[in-house]
TISEZA-208956 format. One record per residue: x, y, z of N, C-alpha, C in turn. Coordinates in steps of 0.2 Angstrom, whole numbers, plus 5000, padded with zeros to 4 digits. Example, Ala and Ser with C-alpha at 12.3 -4.5 7.8 and 13.67 -1.06 7.14 Angstrom:
% residues 2
506649725039506249785039506649845039/506449895035506849955036506450005039/
This chain:
% residues 548
466749614928466749594921466949674917/466749704920466749784918467549804918/467849794924468549794924469049734918/468749684917469249644912468949684905/468449724903468349754897468749804897/468849834903469449884902470149894901/470349824903471049794901471049774895/470449734891470449734885470549794880/470149834882470149914878470849924879/471249924885471749974885472249924881/472249854881472849824876472649824871/472149844867472049864857472249944857/472349984863472450054864473250054861/473550014866474149994864474449964858/473949934855474249914849474149964845/473649994845473550044840473950114840/474250114846474850164847475450144844/475650084843476250054842476250064833/475550034832475450044824475550134821/475250174826475350234823476150264822/476550234828477150244828477650224823/477350174819477650144814478250104816/478850104811479450074817479750134820/479650174823480050214828480150184835/480750184836481150154843480850174849/480650134853480350154857480550144865/481450174865481850174869481550224875/480950224878480650244882480850224891/481250284894481450264901480950264907/480950214911480450244916480750304920/480250344924480350404925480450424935/480250364937480250334944481050304944/481350314940481950274944482450284938/483150284940483650284935483850204930/484150224925484050154921484750184916/484950124913485650134908485350184905/484850194902484850254899484950324902/484750334908484550394912485150414918/485550354919485950354925486550404924/486750394918487350454918487150524917/486650544916486350604915486450654921/486350594927486450634932487150644936/487350734938487950754940488050694946/487650694951487650674956487950594954/487550564950487750474948488350484947/488650524943489350504939489750524945/489750564949490050584956490250524960/489650494960489650434964489950374961/489950364956490250324951491050344951/491050384952492050414952492250384959/491750404965491850374971492150304971/491650264968491650184967492450174965/492650204961493250184957493850204963/493650264965494050274972494150204976/493450204978493350134982493650094983/493750054975494049994973494749984974/495250064977495750044979495750044988/495350034992495250044998495349965000/495849955002496149895008496749895012/496449915017497049925023497449875023/497349815022497349775025498049755020/498049755013498449745010499149785011/499049845014499549875015499949845022/499649835025499949825033500149755032/499749695030499849615032500449615026/500349645021501049645017501849635018/501749675025502249665028502549595030/502149575033502049485034502349445029/502349475024502649445017503449455018/503549505019504249515020504549495027/505249515027505749505034505449555038/505149585039504849655042504449635048/504149585048503549565053503449485051/502949455055502749395056501849415057/501449365055500849365053500649295056/500249315061499849245065499449195059/499449145059499149115054498349105052/498149145059497249155059497349255056/497849265053497749335051497949345044/497849405041498049425036497949375030/497349345030497149315023497749255021/497949225024498549185021499349205020/499349275026500049295024500649235028/500449215033500949165036500949105032/500449085030500549025024500949035018/500949095015501349125010501949135013/502149165019502949175020503249105022/502749065025503248995026503248955019/503148975014503048935009502648885008/502148885012501748805013500948825010/501148845004500448885000500448834993/499848834993499748794986499248834983/499348844975498848884969498148914973/498048854976497248864978497248904983/497648924986497448984994497049034991/496549044995496049104995496449164994/496949194995497349264994497449274988/497649214983497749224978497249254974/496749214974495949224970495749294973/495749324980495549364981495849434980/496449434979496849494976496849494968/496749424966496549454958495849474959/495449454961494649474960494549544963/495149574967495149624971495349684967/495949664962496049714958495649704950/495449664948495249644942494549674942/494149684949493549724951493649784950/494149814953494249884951494249914945/494749874942494749874934494049894930/493749874931492949844929492549894930/492749934936492249994941492550044935/493150034932493550114931493350104921/493350044919493150034913492350044911/492050034917491450044915491350124915/491550154921491550234920491850254912/492350244913492950274905492250264900/491850204900491450194894490850234894/490650274900489950284900489850374902/490450384905490350454908490350514903/490450504899490250544892489550554888/489050504893488250514891488250574895/488450584900488350644905488150724898/487950774898488050824893487850884900/487850874906487850934910488450974913/488850914915489650924917490050954914/490451014915490951034909491450994906/491450994902491850944897492850934900/492851004904493450994908493550954914/492950954917492950924922492950854921/492450844918492450744914493150714911/493450784907494250754907494650734912/494650794917495150784924494750704927/494150684928493650634931494050584927/493850584920494250514916495050504919/495350534919496050544922496250524927/496050534932495850504939495650444938/495250414935494850344933495450294931/496050334925496450294920496950274925/497150324931497650324934497350254940/496850244941496750214949496750134942/496350134936496550094931497250064932/497650104930498450084930498750064937/498350084941498650074951498450004950/497849964947497649904948498149864944/498149884938498649844932499349834934/499649904936500349904941500349824946/499849824950499949794955499949704954/499449684949499349644945500049604943/500249654938500949644935501249614939/501649664945501849644952501949584953/501249564956501249494959501149434954/500949434948500849384944501249394937/501449434936502149444929501449464925/501349404919501049424914500249424915/499849474914499149484917498749494910/497949484911497749494904497649604907/497949594900497649684900497049704897/496749754901495849774902495949834900/495849874895495849924893495149934891/494649884891493849904892493549874893/493049874894492449814898492249764894/492549714896492549644892491749624892/491649574889490849554890491149474893/490449444897490549384899490949334895/490749334889491149284884491949304883/491949364882492749374882493249354889/492849354893493149344901493349274899/493049234896493049154896493549144892/494049194886494349184881494949214883/494949264886495749304886496249284887/496849304886497449274888497849334892/498349304894498849354898499249394893/499449464894499749494891500449504894/500749514888501649494893501649564897/502249544899502249594907502649654903/502849664897503149714896502749754892/502049734889501649774885501049804890/501049754896500649794901501049854906/501749834905502049904908501949964903/502049954896501949994892501350034891/500750004892500150024893500150074898/500350044905500450094910500750154910/501250154908501850204908501550254902/501150234896500850274893500150314895/499750274898499350314902499550354908/499950344912500150394916500450454913/500950464908501050504904500350554902/500050504900499350534897498750594902/498850564907498650564914498950644917/499550624917499950664921499950764916/499750744910499650814906499050834907/498550804911497850824913497750844918/497850804923497650804931498050864934/497650894938497950964941498450934946/499050984947499550984953499150974960/499550954965499050964972498951044974/499351084972499251154973498651184969/498351164965497951174961497051164963/497051114966496551084970496251124976/495651124976495351164983495251114988/495251154995495251115001494851045001/494351064997493651014998493950964992/494250954989494550894982495250864985/495450894992496250854994496150784993/496550764991496650684990496450644986/496150714980496050674972496650654969/496850624965497250594962497550664958/498250664958498450724954499050714949/499350764946500050754942500450744945/500650754951501250734956501150644957/500650624958500450574960500550514952/500350564946500550494940501250504940/501650554940502250554939502650494944/502450494952502650464956502550384953/502050364953501750294951502250274946/502250304940502850284935503550284936/503850324942504450324943504350254947/503950234950504050184956504050114950/503450124946503450054942504250044937/504650094935505250104931505750084937/505550104942506150084947506049994947/505549974949505449894950505649864944/505649894937505749864931506549854932/506849894933507649874935507949924930/507749924924508349954919508150004916/507750034917507450114917507850174920/508350154925508550214929508550274928/508850284921508850354919508250384918/507650354917507150374916506850394923/507050354927506850364936506950404938/507750424936508050494937507750564934/507450564928507150614925506450644927/506150574929505350574932505650634940/505950584943506150624951506250674949/506750704945507050774946506450814943/505950784940505350844938505050874945/504950804949504550814956504850874961/505450854959506050884965506150944964/506350974956506651024953506051084951/505551044948505251084943504451094948/504351094953503751084959503151144956/503451204954502951254950502451224945/502651174943502251134937501951084938/502251044943502250974942501850944951/501851014954501650994963501951024967/501951054972502551064979502351014983/502950984985503050934989503750944994/503650914999504250905005503950855008/504550855014504550805020504050845026/503850805030503550825036504050845041/503950895046504350905050504550855055/504050825056504150765061503950705058/504350655059504350595055503650555059/503450535065502950515067502450555068/502250615068501750655065501350635059/501750615054501550605047500950535047/501150505054500750455054500250435061/500350485064499850485072499550555072/499850605071499450685071498950685062/498350705067497750695062498050755056/498150805059498250875056498750875053/499450845053499950825048499750785044/499550725047499450655044498950675036/498450705037498050735031498150805027/498650845031498750905025499650915023/499850855026500650875024500750865016/501150895013501250895007501850845003/501950805011502350745008502150695007/501350695008500750645005500850654997/500850624995500850624985500150564985/499950504987499450464986499350414991/498650434995498550405001497850385000/497550325005496950305006496850365010/496150415008495750445012495350435019/495450435023494850415027494550465032/494150465035493750505039493550485045/493750535051493650495057492750485060/492650435062492050415064491650385057/491850415051491250415046491550355041/492150355041492650305035493350295040/493250225042493850225047494050165045/494650135046495050075046495250065053/495249985056495249955061495749905063/496249895057496849855058497249865065/497149905066497749925073497449895080/496749885078496449835085496949755085/497449755079497849685081498349695081/498549765082499349775080499649805088/499249855090499549895096499649845103/499849865109499949835115499249825117/499349775119498749735123498449765128/498749815132498549865137498349925134/498549965126498250025125497750005121/497349925123496749905118496549885114/497249845112497149805108496849725109/496549705103496249625106496649575104/497149565098497649535099498149535094/498849515095499349545089499349495085/499049515078498949495072499549485068/500149545069500549535065501249585069/501649535070502349575075502949585071/503349615072503849665071504449605071/504949595068505349545068506149585072/506349535073507049575076507549595069/507549555065507849575058507649645057/506849675058506949735057507249775063/507049775070507449785074508049815073/508449765071509449755070509449805065/508949825061509149865053509049945056/508849945059509050025062509550045065/510250085061510750115062510950145070/511450145070511550195078511650275076/511350325081511550385080512150415076/512550365076513350395074513250375067/512850345064512750315057513150245054/513050215061513550155060512850105060/512950025057512749985059512849955065/512349915069512549895075513049825076/512949785071513649755071514549785068/514449845067515049885064515549905070/516149915069516549925073516349985073/516550005082516450085083515850095086/515450065083514450075083514250115089/514450065095514250085102513650045103/513549995099512949955101513049905107/512449915111512649855117511949805116/512149755116511549705116511249695122/511449715129511049725134510549785134/510649835132510249895132510149895122/509949875120509949875114509649925108/509149965112508550015110508850095111/509550085114509750165116510250175109/510250245109510650265103510550255098/509850245095509650195088509350255084/509350255077508950275073508250295076/508050365078507550385080506750345078/506750335071506250285067506050235070/506750185075506450145078505750155083/506050215087505550215093504750245091/505050255083504250285079503950245077/504250185076503950115072503650085077/504150065082504049985086504049995093/503749955096503749945103504149895105/504449895109504849865112504849865120/505249825124505349805131505149875136/504849895140505049965144504950025138/504550025134504350085129503950125134/504050185132503550245136503050245131/502250215132501850235128501550275131/501250325126500650385128500050375125/499750385133498950375129498550435126/498050425126497550465122497550535127/497450505133497350565137497950605141/498650565138499050625140499650585145/499150545147499750505153500150425149/500550415153500850375150500950305152/501250245149501050185152501850155150/502150105155502650085154502450015150/502649985144502549915140503049885142/502849825147503249775150503149705145/503649705142503649625137503949565139/504749585140505049525145504749515151/504649455152504349445159504849445164/505549425162506249435167506149505170/506049555166506149625169505549655170/504949615172504349665173504349665181/504449715185504149735189503549695194/503649675198503149645203502449695203/502049665201501549695199501349735196/501549755191501649785185501149745180/500849785174500349755169500849705165/500449635166500849585162500349565155/499849595153499549595149499949595141/500349635140500849635135501449595136/501449545140502249495140502349455135/502749425132502949395127502849335128/502149295126502149235126502149185120/502349125119502349095112501549075111/501249075116500549055113500149115117/499549115114499049175118498949235112/498749295118498349345112498949395109/499649395114500049445113500549445108/501149475107501649475100501949405100/502049395093502349325092503349325093/503449385093504149415092504349445099/503949475103504249515108504249605107/503749605102503749675098503049695096/502749765096502249765095502349855088/501749855087501849915082501849995086/502150045085501950115086501550135080/502050155075501850185069501050185068/500750225064499950245063499450225070/499850225075499650235082499150305082/498450295082497850355082497650385088/498050415092497850435098497150455099/496750485092495950495092495450445090/495650385090495350335088494850335091/494350295088493350275092493550215091/493050205097492650115098492350105094/492250045090492649995093493149985089/493649945092494249915089494849965087/494750025092495450065088494950095082/494550095079494550135074494850195072/495150205066495750265064495250285058/495250355058495250385052495950425050/496550405052496950415049497050415041/497450455036497550415030498250365030/497950325025498550275025499150325018/499550315021500150345012500050285009/500250285002500350244997500950274992/500950344991501650354991501750424993/502450434996502650494999503150514995/503350584997503850614993504550594997/504550565001505250535004505250475000/504850444995505150384993505350414986/504950464984505450514977506150534980/506350554985506950564987507350504986/507150444988507350374989507650334983/507050354978507050334970507750374967/507550424968508050454965508850434968/508850414974509650414975509850334974/509250304971509450234971509650234963/509150264961509350274954510050304950/510150354955510850384953511350344955/511450304961511750264962511850214958/511350184954511350114950511750154944/511750214942511950244935512750264937/512950234944513550274947513650334946/513150374950512950444949512950464956/513250434960513050434967513650494970/513350564970513750604975513650624981/514050684984513850724989513150744989/513150784982512450824981511950794980/511950724979511450684979511250654984/511550644989511650634996511150675000/511450745000511250805003510550815000/510350794993509650804992509150734995/509450694997509050654997509150615006/509550585004509650535013509950585017/510250635017510250685024509550695027/509350745021508650775024508250725027/508150665026507850615027507950585035/508550585035508850575043508950635047/508950695045508850745049508050755051/507750735046506950755048506750695053/507150635054506950585059507350595066/507850635065508050655072508850655072/509050625068509950625067510150705068/510950695072510950755072512050745073/512150695073512850675072512950665065/513550705062513850725057514150655054/514250625060514250525055513850505052/513150495054512450485050512450545045/512550605045512150655041512750655035/513350645035513750675030513850625025/514050645020514050585015514650525016/514450475016515050425017515550415014/515550455007516150425002516050394997/516450384992516250324986516450274988/516750254994517150194995516450154998/516050195000515450165004515150105001/514850075004514350005001513650074999/513650094996512950134994512350084993/512550064990511850004988511549984994/512049944999511649935006511349995010/511750055010511650105013510750135011/510850125004510050155001509450115003/509750055003509349985004509149985012/509450005015509250005021508750065025/509050105020508850185021508050185020/507950145013507150135012506750075017/507250045019506949975026506650025031/507150085035506950105040506450165039/506450175033505850245032505250225031/505150145027504550135026504350075029/504450045035504249995038503549995039/503249945039502449965041502150005035/502250005030502150025023501949995019/502149935018502049875013502249875006/503149905008503449935002504149865003/504249845008504849795011504749745003/504149715003504049645001504149674994/504149704990504149724984504949744984/505249774988506049784987506449724987/506249694993506649624990506449574984/505949574983505849534976506049574971/506049634971506549674963507149664962/507449674971508349654971508449554971/507849524970508249464970508449444977/508349484982508649474989508149424994/507449404991507149364994507249304995/507449284990507749214992508449184997/508449254998509149255005508849275012/508449325012508249355018507349315021/507149275013506549235017506649155017/507249135017507549075018507749055023/507549075030507849085037507249095041/507449085048507149095052506949175055/506249205053506149265056506249255065/506649305068506649305076506149355077/506349355084506049385090506449425093/506449465100506749475104507249415107/507649445112508149385114507749365123/507249325120506949295126506949215125/507149205122507149125120507749095124/507849025122508248975124508849005121/509449015126510049045125510448995121/510248935121510648895115510448885108/509848915107509748925100509648985098/510148995093510049065090510149135095/510649115100510949145104510349195109/509849145110509249175114508749215109/508849225104508249255098507849215097/507149245099506649195098506649155089/506549105090506249095084505549085081/505249145079504649155077504349105070/504549115066504249075061504849065055/504849005051505248985048504948995040/505449025038505349045031505649005025/505248995018505448965015505249005007/505849005002505649064997505949004992/505748984985505848954982506048994975/506649014974506649064968506449044962/506248984960506248944954505548964953/505248994958504349004956504049064961/504349074967504149124971504049184970/504449204966504449284963504049304960/503449244957502849274954502149224959/501649254960501149214962500849164959/500649114959500149074954499549104954/499249094947498749114943498349064947/497849104950497149064954496749004948/496948944951496648894948495848904946/495548924950494848934949494848984942/495249024941495349074937495249054930/495749004930496148954923495248914922/495248874927494548834925494148874922/493848934922493348974919493848994912/494249014912494749044904495148994904/495148944899495748894899496448934894/496248994892496749034888497049074894/497049054900497449094906497949024907/498649034906498949004908499449014913/499748944917500048944924500648984924/501049014931501649044929502048974931/502648984931503148924929503348884937/503148814936503248774943502748774946/502248794947501548784951501048734948/
């Protein structure tokens, strides 16, 4: 009874306090936990929120398995969240990949908008620090919008954190408006962000002024109609490095993807997913490496078409007169990037302990008693094409699952050079000087020494084909090829035929090259992905792309 009386008295005391304060607002925040009122006052919370925005771009599978959407690789039906289904043309708009990608990018945008609308509630961080943070987040928001636009065309442009009611009524923004928004944002943040040389080592991996410029160049290159703008931006990165950042090519191509020190410190990397050994890792290689190197299965296999694209050391295509290509010894005398990227039959694989093993893939050439785990079979856990991946092999991987702490490069300086070459060529301005600034150093770095490969081939050469093939060889397994064949409108050709593997098949069918997967690409609709029907059902103002 005494207890009840105490509660009764406390109730009336509260009423008296309320009357005593009159109409004063009682926004009293709890002192034992963060609330919406206090969260942003903490510098640590602001940094955590920024890290959450960075976290929104982390998806290694979207880099690697996008290769399986192109003519570079074949994915198993069980791998890559619908990659095989999209590549074969057997998908419907309800495929989960379309909705999961949509949700991934818009989830990232929401995190960015929440940050941008709240960070100024913090009153203890220096204003310059907050401005830099906001610029980083605006870049990430632009990155997400760019990828949405790339896949879906017209997409809702979200420059603020929308309410649940707005989400049910928002319409798609014309692609040109989305592109202008991205372009304007990248211009704005480039004026704020530090150059890569202005960050301390502890801040390595933060978004830089150079990243903003390079992303804008990529977007405009993909647009196809603004090549002079692409040239201008690339020249800022190539010729004005004191202001825009110091960039260059790593000395060794393979080291950029497998040597931890080079991978993490090379100034070739402009924008990358940052990983930390044992703490923040990715594990896709568990399904890429040869089985005898510790892989679980092979979920993504390089194609014969990719292998064929690597030129000879003398600079000639394998089907070109005088190339010296021998179909019975197909991997000799080739672009060294082939060996740095792809594992083929009788490949000499270097183990983490310094020992080597020979990877036997062709059963007909495997000596008796040698390891058979990597041998091609049209069923089972091994390669679908007779090839495995070497690029991004981490000799310092940790168990389980070949977990890697290597960074995954999203934009490299090599791309700046090739964007510059492509844009100059499109403008009719390709010269020996441009070649010597762009393709020659890439080939020298790769290991070419024959002047036939290093010298400018002259104005009579098919420079468009040469530059496009150079991009393929340089960026294989980096998720860029599918973007290229879509923007060049060649997907309707290269993705409307069989993807092949090595010459281990029936000699009466395609000259013995394995038929790995039949591709179907309908140009009337497949250059855009369908808007997920589940999203349309929630928001009837979302229209569908043509012919879905």
